[in-house]
N, C-alpha and C positions, 0 to 999 in steps of 0.2 A: 903900230904897224898895220898893214892891210892884209886881211885873209880873204882869199878867193875860195869860196865853199861850193864844191860840186855836190848838189843834192839831187840824186836821180840822174836820168840820162839827158834831160833837157833843161834842168833848172840850176842856174848858177847865181849865187848871191855873194856880194862883197861886203865885208864888215870891217870896222876899225876896232882894234883892241890894243891894250897896253901889255907889255911883256910881264909886268908884275901882277896882272889880274889872274884870277882863278879860271880854270877851264869852263866852269859852269856858267860864266857870263855869256857864252855862246848860245845857251838855251834861250835866253831872253832876246838876244840880238837877232837870232834866226827864227823867232816865234815857234820854238819847238817845246811841247809840253812833256814829252816822254823822256824821263831822266835816264832811261837805259840806252839812249841814243849814243852812238860811238862815232869817232872820226879816225881817219887814217892819215898819219903824217910820217914821212920817211919810212914807210913800210911797217910801222908799229901802230896798233890800235889803242886808242885812249877813250875813256869814258867821258862824256860831256858833263856828267854830274860830279866830276872829281873836284877836289879842292886844291889839286896841284896847280901851279902857275904855268903859264906858257914858257917862261924862262926855265923852269925846272925840267921841262921835257925837251928843251933845246930849240924851241920855236921863238926866235928873237928878232926876226926880220920878216918882210913880206913873204908870204908863202901861199901855196895852193894845197887845200886839204879836201878829202873826200868824206862826206857824211854818210854813215851807214845806219839805216833804220829800216826795219821791216815795213813800217807803215808807208814810207816814201820810196821804197826801193823800186816800185813799178812805174813811177812817174817819168 
């Protein structure tokens, strides 16, 4: 599935992931080193360092998520 990741006000990245992969794969795919980074999907905040899978949180098809990190919040 394809995730459109909004990172700050002007930066958008698109990554491909599998539903059975853990959320922490986003850290590598988006080149984020801070494991405390979170993202918002359907109004719920999830940790990108989590071992939960995308399927477990209900993310099973193409979607748009918002990345929330203090370090990139101002960009």
